TITOR-107415 format. One record per residue: z, y, x of N, C-alpha, C in turn. Coordinates in pm, whole numbers, padded with zeros to 5 digits, always signed. Each point is the difference from the previous one (the first is absolute). Layout:
<nodes>
ZYXZYXZYX ...
</nodes>
This chain:
<nodes>
+00000-00118+00084+00000+00118-00084+00000+00125+00089 -00077+00102-00037-00008+00122+00078+00101+00102-00053 +00076+00059+00094+00104+00095-00038-00059+00135-00036 +00060+00065-00100-00044+00132-00044+00031+00105+00108 -00089+00093+00020+00020+00106+00100-00003+00137-00066 +00059+00012-00118+00002+00127-00072+00090+00102+00068 -00007+00127-00043+00078+00106+00062+00148-00011-00034 +00033-00066-00112+00141-00014-00038+00053-00139+00033 -00068-00073+00085+00040-00135+00038+00135+00004+00072 +00094-00083-00041+00131-00009+00064+00095+00111-00036 -00016+00062-00118+00084+00115-00036+00092-00030-00119 +00026-00125-00028+00080-00034-00119+00137+00068+00003 +00062+00003+00116+00134+00061+00009-00007+00148+00035 -00099+00039+00080-00011+00139+00044-00029+00093-00118 -00094-00040-00086-00042+00087-00111+00060-00046-00132 +00132-00019-00002+00065-00043-00123+00098+00108-00044 +00007+00021-00133+00094+00096-00056+00115-00075-00065 +00113+00067-00011+00113-00057-00074-00035+00007-00149 +00056-00090-00081-00032+00002-00144+00026+00134-00068 +00103+00074+00045+00032+00129-00062-00099+00109+00039 -00077-00021+00107-00095+00102+00048-00141-00025-00048 -00023-00109-00073-00137-00035-00039-00057+00097-00101 -00133+00007-00004-00067+00088-00096-00068+00116+00069 -00039+00097-00081-00071+00117+00052+00092+00090+00081 -00060+00070+00096+00077+00094+00082+00003+00137-00069 +00098+00086+00035+00001+00135-00056-00123+00079+00046 -00053+00085-00086-00120+00078+00031+00024+00094+00118 +00125+00045+00019+00033+00091+00111-00030-00065+00134 +00019-00130+00010-00024-00070+00127-00149+00000+00034 -00085-00008-00102-00145-00001+00022-00053+00140+00033 +00067+00102-00048-00046+00138+00020+00069+00069+00118 +00084-00071+00073+00075+00058+00113-00095+00051+00108 +00028+00118+00050-00079+00060+00107+00084+00004+00128 -00065-00018+00113+00065+00004+00130-00068+00105+00087 +00079+00063+00086-00053+00100+00091-00045-00067+00130 -00094+00064+00070-00046-00051+00128+00114+00008+00101 +00020-00105+00078+00106-00005+00099+00131-00057-00054 +00006-00029-00130+00121-00054-00062+00013-00149+00032 +00124-00046+00024+00025-00141+00028+00014-00076-00132 -00068-00115-00006+00006-00083-00121+00017-00146+00039 +00054-00076-00095+00015-00144+00016-00100-00067-00093 -00069-00102+00050-00094-00074-00084+00077-00109-00072 +00010+00016-00131+00068-00098-00085-00099-00037-00110 -00063-00116+00014-00108-00040-00090+00053-00023-00141 -00066+00064-00096+00031-00017-00143-00088-00113-00053 +00058-00119-00027-00083-00114-00037-00072+00012-00134 +00050+00086-00090-00063+00011-00132-00125+00088+00003 -00022+00075+00110-00118+00085+00013-00085-00055+00114 -00119-00052-00032-00086-00060+00101-00091+00101+00066 -00028+00110-00068-00092+00100+00054+00065+00075+00115 -00070+00013+00110+00050+00076+00114+00114-00068+00072 +00007-00132-00013+00110-00075+00062-00032-00030+00146 +00093+00031+00093-00025-00033+00140+00019-00148+00026 -00040-00046+00118+00017-00141+00037+00149-00030+00013 +00038-00122-00029+00142-00038+00002+00063+00013+00137 -00080+00000+00105+00050+00017+00137+00075+00132+00016 -00035+00101-00080+00059+00133+00013+00121+00021-00090 +00043-00100-00075+00117+00009-00088+00124+00034+00082 +00069+00109-00037+00124+00039+00067-00018+00088+00122 -00124+00025+00041-00025+00083+00119+00017+00149-00034 +00042+00076+00101+00015+00144-00017-00111+00069+00077 -00063+00098-00066-00111+00071+00061+00003+00148-00035 -00102+00070+00046-00012+00145-00022-00128+00027-00078 +00008+00088-00098-00117+00037-00080-00095+00081+00089 -00124-00047+00011-00103+00068+00080-00085+00092-00086 -00019-00036-00126-00082+00080-00089-00026-00074-00130 -00095+00052-00077-00034-00059-00128-00144-00046+00001 -00029-00107-00072-00136-00051-00012-00020-00036-00147 -00058+00093-00075-00012-00019-00144+00138+00009-00063 +00038-00103-00078+00133-00001-00061+00100-00077+00086 -00044-00048+00116+00086-00078+00090+00043+00084+00119 +00098-00054+00074+00051+00066+00119-00032-00083+00123 -00024+00068+00111-00023-00067+00127+00131+00005+00077 +00055-00118+00032+00130-00011+00068-00023-00063+00136 +00053+00063+00105-00009-00056+00135+00126-00081+00027 -00021-00129+00034+00110-00095+00017-00012-00066+00137 +00114-00028+00065+00002-00080+00122+00002-00146-00040 -00096-00077+00050-00006-00143-00032-00031-00076+00129 +00100-00065+00054-00019-00077+00122-00035+00085+00120 +00060+00119+00009-00025+00087+00114-00125+00084-00011 -00073-00012-00112-00119+00081-00022+00017+00085-00124 -00062+00117+00001+00003+00086-00118-00115-00038-00091 +00032-00021-00127-00102-00037-00098+00008+00095-00118 -00114+00023-00063-00006+00086-00118-00011-00088-00123 +00092+00020-00093+00005-00076-00125-00033+00095-00113 -00097-00037-00082-00037+00082-00115+00063-00064-00124 +00091+00073-00063+00074-00055-00114+00034+00110-00100 +00027-00042-00121+00034+00097-00105+00150+00024-00005 +00039+00107-00071+00140+00044-00001+00096-00100-00063 -00048-00090-00086+00087-00101-00061+00064-00091+00104 -00069-00017+00113+00045-00091+00104+00073+00071+00114 +00033+00128-00020+00067+00078+00104+00134+00051-00051 +00093+00017+00094+00136+00047-00033+00042+00099+00106 +00068+00108-00039+00048+00100+00096+00108-00061+00089 +00000+00039+00127+00106-00041+00092+00089+00122+00018 +00130-00018-00025+00092+00113+00008+00064+00011+00135 
</nodes>
């Protein structure tokens, strides 16, 4: 049998919500705006598939580089290299 190589492969525990958190997200989270140079944490929202980054970046902290359409460009350190992740605001969280 050939194993599936989808983008969400192996994410059963990573992209799981608690039963009390299930359902639609608040509209404010989708409309959140970030400033350039602001630090953000990538926290993937499993109920929104659009603009979702790769699971490798779950929990990483990066800096907003700019905007690309309705998504944000985030620069993240991954294995000693800087990478640019294009993701929507639903999957980003402010770092205080």
